[in-house]
C-alpha positions in Angstrom: 0.0 0.0 0.0 1.4 3.4 -0.9 2.8 5.4 2.0 2.7 2.4 4.3 5.8 0.7 5.4 6.3 -2.2 7.8 9.3 -3.7 9.5 10.0 -7.4 9.5 12.3 -9.2 12.0 14.1 -12.1 10.2 15.1 -15.1 12.3 18.1 -17.4 11.7 18.4 -21.0 12.9 21.8 -22.8 12.5 21.5 -26.4 11.3 25.1 -27.3 10.7 28.3 -25.3 11.2 31.9 -26.1 10.4 34.9 -24.0 9.6 34.3 -24.2 5.8 30.6 -25.1 5.7 27.3 -23.7 7.1 23.7 -24.7 6.7 21.0 -22.4 8.2 17.4 -21.4 8.0 16.4 -17.8 7.2 12.8 -17.1 8.1 10.3 -14.2 8.2 11.8 -12.3 5.3 11.4 -12.3 1.5 13.3 -13.5 -1.5 14.9 -10.1 -2.3 16.7 -10.0 1.1 17.7 -13.7 0.8 19.1 -13.2 -2.7 20.9 -9.9 -1.6 22.5 -11.8 1.2 23.6 -14.6 -1.2 25.1 -12.1 -3.7 27.0 -10.2 -1.0 28.5 -13.4 0.3 29.8 -14.3 -3.1 30.9 -10.9 -4.5 31.2 -8.2 -1.8 32.8 -9.8 1.3 36.5 -8.8 1.1 39.4 -11.2 1.3 43.1 -11.0 0.7 44.7 -12.5 -2.5 48.0 -12.1 -4.4 47.6 -9.3 -6.8 51.2 -8.5 -7.9 54.0 -10.9 -8.6 57.6 -10.0 -9.3 59.6 -13.0 -10.6 63.3 -12.8 -10.2 64.3 -16.3 -11.4 62.1 -18.8 -13.2 63.7 -21.8 -15.0 60.7 -24.0 -14.6 58.6 -25.3 -17.5 55.8 -22.8 -16.7 56.0 -19.2 -18.0 55.9 -16.2 -15.6 52.3 -15.3 -16.4 51.1 -18.9 -15.7 52.7 -19.0 -12.3 51.4 -15.5 -11.4 47.9 -16.6 -12.3 48.2 -19.7 -10.1 49.5 -17.7 -7.2 46.5 -15.3 -7.4 44.1 -18.2 -7.1 45.6 -19.6 -3.9 43.2 -18.8 -1.0 44.8 -16.8 1.9 43.6 -16.6 5.4 41.6 -13.3 5.5 40.4 -12.9 9.0 41.6 -9.3 9.1 40.5 -8.4 5.6 37.5 -6.3 6.9 39.9 -4.0 8.8 42.4 -3.6 6.0 42.3 -0.8 3.5 41.7 -1.1 -0.2 45.0 -0.1 -1.9 43.1 2.5 -4.0 41.9 4.2 -0.8 45.1 3.9 1.2 46.7 7.3 2.1 49.7 5.7 3.8 51.2 4.6 0.6 49.5 7.1 -1.8 47.6 4.3 -3.6 50.8 2.3 -4.3 49.3 -0.7 -2.5 52.5 -1.8 -0.9 52.3 -0.8 2.8 51.3 -2.7 6.0 47.8 -1.1 6.0 46.7 -2.4 2.6 49.0 -5.3 1.6 51.0 -8.3 2.7 54.3 -9.3 1.2 55.2 -12.9 0.3 58.5 -14.4 -0.8 59.2 -17.8 -2.4 62.6 -19.3 -3.1 62.8 -22.9 -4.3 65.5 -24.9 -6.2 65.6 -28.6 -7.0 69.1 -30.0 -6.2 68.6 -33.8 -6.7 67.0 -36.1 -9.3 63.7 -36.3 -7.5 61.0 -33.9 -8.7 60.4 -31.1 -6.3 56.8 -29.9 -5.7 56.7 -26.2 -5.0 53.5 -25.6 -3.1 51.6 -22.8 -1.3 53.4 -23.8 1.9 56.6 -22.6 0.3 55.2 -19.0 0.3 56.7 -17.1 3.2 54.4 -14.3 4.5 55.5 -11.1 6.2 52.3 -11.3 8.3 51.6 -14.5 10.2 47.8 -13.8 10.1 47.8 -13.9 6.3 49.1 -17.2 5.0 48.0 -19.8 2.5 45.0 -21.8 3.6 46.0 -25.2 5.1 43.7 -28.0 3.9 45.7 -30.8 5.4 43.7 -31.1 8.6 40.5 -32.0 6.8 42.0 -33.9 3.9 42.4 -37.3 5.6 45.9 -37.6 4.3 49.2 -37.6 6.1 50.5 -34.1 6.5 53.9 -35.1 5.0 52.1 -36.1 1.8 49.8 -33.1 1.6 52.1 -30.1 1.5 49.6 -27.6 0.1 48.4 -26.4 -3.3 51.0 -27.2 -6.0 52.3 -24.2 -7.9 54.9 -25.8 -10.1 57.1 -28.9 -10.3 60.9 -28.5 -10.6 63.4 -30.9 -12.0 67.1 -31.0 -11.1 68.8 -27.6 -11.5 65.5 -25.7 -12.0 64.6 -22.9 -9.6 62.0 -20.3 -8.8 62.5 -17.0 -6.9 59.7 -14.5 -6.6 58.2 -11.7 -4.5 54.4 -11.3 -4.3 52.1 -8.6 -2.9 48.7 -9.7 -1.6 45.9 -7.0 -1.4 42.4 -6.6 -0.2 39.6 -7.1 -2.8 36.1 -8.4 -3.5 34.8 -11.0 -5.8 33.0 -8.4 -7.9 36.4 -7.2 -9.0 37.9 -10.7 -9.6 36.9 -14.2 -8.6 40.2 -14.8 -6.8 38.8 -12.5 -4.0 35.6 -14.4 -3.6 35.5 -16.1 -0.2 32.7 -18.5 -1.3 33.1 -21.7 -3.1 29.3 -21.9 -3.4 26.3 -20.2 -1.8 22.8 -21.5 -2.5 19.3 -21.1 -1.0 16.0 -22.8 -1.6 12.5 -22.2 -0.6 11.4 -24.5 2.2 8.7 -26.7 0.6 5.3 -27.0 2.3 3.8 -30.4 1.4 0.1 -31.2 1.8 -1.2 -34.8 1.4 -5.0 -35.4 1.1 -5.1 -38.4 3.5 -8.7 -39.3 2.6 -7.8 -39.7 -1.1 -4.5 -41.5 -0.3 -6.2 -44.1 1.9 -8.2 -45.2 -1.1 -5.1 -46.0 -3.2 -3.5 -49.5 -3.4 0.0 -50.2 -2.2 1.2 -50.5 -5.8 -0.3 -47.1 -6.7 1.4 -45.5 -3.7 4.8 -47.0 -4.7 4.4 -45.7 -8.2 4.0 -42.2 -6.8 7.0 -42.6 -4.6 9.1 -43.8 -7.6 8.0 -40.9 -9.7 10.1 -38.5 -7.7 13.8 -38.2 -8.9 14.8 -37.5 -5.3 13.6 -39.5 -2.3 10.9 -37.2 -0.9 8.2 -39.8 -0.1 8.1 -43.4 1.0 5.6 -46.1 1.9 5.6 -48.0 5.2 5.6 -51.6 4.1 3.8 -52.8 7.3 1.1 -50.2 7.6 0.9 -49.1 3.9 1.0 -45.5 5.1 2.3 -42.9 2.6 4.8 -40.6 4.4 7.1 -37.7 3.7 10.7 -38.8 4.3 12.6 -35.6 3.4 10.6 -32.6 2.3 13.8 -30.6 1.5 14.9 -33.2 -1.0 12.2 -31.9 -3.3 13.7 -30.0 -6.2 10.4 -28.4 -7.5 10.5 -30.6 -10.6 6.7 -31.3 -10.4 7.2 -34.9 -11.3 5.1 -36.1 -8.4 2.3 -33.7 -9.3 2.4 -34.8 -12.9 2.1 -38.4 -11.8 -0.9 -37.7 -9.7 -2.6 -35.9 -12.6 -1.8 -38.9 -14.9 -3.6 -41.1 -12.4 -6.5 -38.7 -12.5 -5.9 -37.7 -8.9 -5.4 -33.9 -8.9 -5.1 -32.5 -5.5 -3.8 -35.7 -3.9 -0.5 -34.0 -3.2 0.1 -30.2 -3.1 3.6 -28.7 -2.8 4.0 -25.0 -2.4 7.1 -23.0 -1.4 7.0 -21.1 1.8 7.5 -17.6 0.6 9.2 -16.3 3.7 11.4 -19.3 4.6 14.7 -20.2 3.0 17.4 -22.8 3.6 20.9 -21.6 2.9 24.0 -23.8 2.2 27.4 -22.0 2.3 30.8 -23.4 1.4 33.9 -21.3 1.7 37.3 -21.4 0.1 38.9 -21.4 3.5 39.8 -17.7 3.3 37.3 -17.0 6.1 35.3 -19.2 8.3 31.7 -19.9 7.2 30.3 -18.2 10.3 32.4 -15.1 9.7 31.4 -15.0 6.1 27.7 -14.9 7.0 28.3 -12.2 9.7 30.5 -10.1 7.4 27.9 -10.3 4.6 25.1 -9.2 7.0 27.3 -6.2 8.1 27.9 -5.2 4.5 24.3 -5.6 3.5 23.3 -3.4 6.5 25.8 -0.7 5.4 24.4 -0.8 1.9 20.8 -0.4 3.2 21.9 2.4 5.5 23.4 4.2 2.5 20.2 3.8 0.5 18.1 5.1 3.5 20.5 8.1 3.9 20.3 8.8 0.2 16.5 8.8 0.3 16.5 11.1 3.3 18.8 13.5 1.5 16.6 13.5 -1.6 13.5 14.1 0.5 15.2 17.0 2.3 16.3 18.5 -1.1 12.7 18.3 -2.4 11.4 20.0 0.7 13.9 22.8 0.4 13.1 23.1 -3.3 9.4 23.4 -2.6 10.1 26.0 0.1 12.3 28.0 -2.3 9.6 27.9 -5.0 7.0 29.1 -2.5 9.2 32.0 -1.3 9.9 33.0 -4.9 6.3 32.9 -5.8 5.4 34.9 -2.7 
């Protein structure tokens, strides 16, 4: 309704939480807020990534540009990225992007001195800041740490070497994918499933099984002892309408109704390891709040300008 506004109070319920994974429910809001949160997590939460590479020696089989590109895609721990400055806004180094406020320096020196191939990995990158280092995946890999030495950058044979200096800077995924902290962020409407029990009781066990089998995902099942048709996993439903089409083909419209809950969403978040999943969500909420505050301030400014404009016109007319 024009001129009427109302405030909603979204609720969040955590279902599963790990360092690099989160699953949670977002309720009492609409799709625009849910999608805005998803997009901010992917493209606007800042991280730190290598942005400048100066190669001193490279006698490997990979050219300089290839190595620089691989270095840029290595995820770095970015717990302090929110407090860092963007290099373009840093007044301490006049936008050069090479000071402690807006960048972190890395060095790598590797040389193969025997006949066994040497794997140069992300763990060979030496950081000037202990809080910004390549992400370590060895703890969750299930492999022995001696065999999992990090992300491979290049392989060196006897006599080959690689010496370089790299500068990591703060950025966001909107500028380049290497700064995105999210491996994937998805949300789905929570399905609301209604079963007409009176119609279902009139069906044979074989008919119920055919309805169960019509779903590509295991949403429904039939209790073999009681013959009762039950919902096993409502969230496995992918809105493919196969079950509904099956009911219509059996001339049983209305037997099952599935509608999305318009104000309830289930989020799945996987991170690159640059920031913890919980921190990614919290940072995204902070950034979204800042953006909404900026819009509100802009609206207030426009309204004030309009009022002053009307006042000026009135005074001129008087």
